Structure formats: structure tokens, C-alpha cells
Residue, then its C-alpha position, 0 to 999 in steps of 0.5 A: m709245761k706250765h708256766s708261772v708267768s703269762l704266755e705274753e711274757m714268755h713271748e717277750r723273752a724269747a724275742l728278747y734272747a733272739l735280739g741278744a737284749l736279755s742280761q747274762v742272769e735273764a738269759h741263763a734263766f731262759e736257757s734253763h727254761l728251754a732245756e726243761g723242754c718247753e715246747y712253746c718257748e722253743a717254737e717262738l724262739q726259733d720264729f725269732i731267730s729267723v727275724a734275727d737271721a734276716l737282719a744280717f743281710a742288712p747293706d748298711q753297717q751303722e750303729p743302730r739307734a737305741e730304741l730299735g730293739a723295742e721297735l723290732l719287738a713291737r713290730i714282731n709282736q703286731a706280725n704275730g697278734h701278740h701286744t707288747v708287754s712292758s718290763q716296768p710294773e707301772a706300764q703293765n698294771g697301769e697303776p703305780f703300785v705293785s704287789i708280788r704275793a709270796t705265791d706269785g712271780e716265777w722261780m727261775k733256776m740259775d744253777e743246780g740248787i739255786f734259784m732267783k725270783p725277779l721282783h723289780y727292775d729300776k731302769a734308771s739305776g740298772l739296779a734289779t731287786s730279786l730273792m734268791r734261794m740256794s738249797p743246802g750245800t750249794q755255792l756261787p762261784a767266784h765273781q766280781h761286782s760292776g755295781v754295788e751289791q746289797f742282800y739281807i738274809l731272810e732265811g737260813d745260813c750265808n757264808v760270805r769270804g768267810e764270814a757267817l751270816g744269818p736271818g736279820d743281817f745285812h751285806r753290802a759290797a762295793a762296786g769292783s769288789i769280788h766275792e770269792t766264796t759265797y756258800t750255805v750249809n743248811g740253805t737259805l732266802f735272802l733279798l738281793v739288790a744288785p745290777t743284773e750283770y757280774h763278772i764270773i771269775q774262772s778258777t785257774 
């Protein structure tokens, strides 16, 4: 299976998944990637799980230091002959400016007919900038926002809380608010700026 990102990045995602350090969205995307039959990522994940399991036998139950996950990832990478790849574009490229072409990046499957392409994550604010593509007739589950969510429609139609939005339209949802209905009739593409985690509301 071909990867649209480097093997080093997939290696890091496998390690962070084993450590439980991925966001809900990132973990779901990685699980979908594994389900597609990527033997490389499955093997990487099993190696990291064995290391993580060994940590369970530590004698003392202490609150881990905030930087412990990064240190462990660096040690695992060193042992396997890999270099740690930072999630910050500035650190990856050594430049303060990053451009992502329309043909670059990885579209991650979030659900049937729904895909996300991560563009940037700001650690200070906890906000991620992404492109979201929804196929005709698809919808997002009802969810509550852990922070302010903003999106700008680029293509197609997006129906939010009974309001039909089209290209050039902008929508903002406050922290704690709930989107009960978000769907598209003919398909849509929009730019999303939002926290990486949100609460799915189970239907009764």
C-alpha cells in the first residue's frame, strides 16, 4: 500500500497511537488506515504496543511528566533507526513558512464518504486547520464542540441546523454548542478550524 505521507510520519503516528497520544479524530483516521490492510503500519504498531505493554509493569504509580511521551517516542525511534519527526511544520522544514499544494497531503477517511486532510495544528490554541470533504448524501453524527468551531464552504452544499450553506458562506459554532444535523445533498468541501476533539452525542 502506498502512503501519501512519509514512512517516518506513519512511524510516528503508530507510536503515538500505541501511547494513546493521538486525538480522537487522528486515532479514528489511523484505525481506518490499518483497516485498509497496511502491513507496514500494522507491524510498526505491534512493535510499539509491546513496548507500551512493558511499561505497565513499572513498580510505582506516579503521575508521568508531560514530556515523557515525546522522550519515549524519541527512544523508540532511536532504537529502530528512525528520526523523530515533529508535528510542527516549522520544525519539519526548518523554515517559518509552509505551503501545501492541492495535490499534497493525505486525505484520511473519517467515516463512509467523509474525508479530512489535516493542514496545520497550533499547539498553543489547540486548534487544527483541515479540509473536509463529504460525498453526496453523507452526514456527520450529532456532536458537541469542546471549543469554537469555524468553517468556510469552498464547494457544494452543507446543511447545518436546518440552514443551507454554499460556496463563500461561513459558519461559527461556540464552545459547548451542539450540531444536531450536518449533512450534504450534492457533496461539499469546506475549510475547518476547530479543536481536534469533540463529543459524539449518541442517538436514543
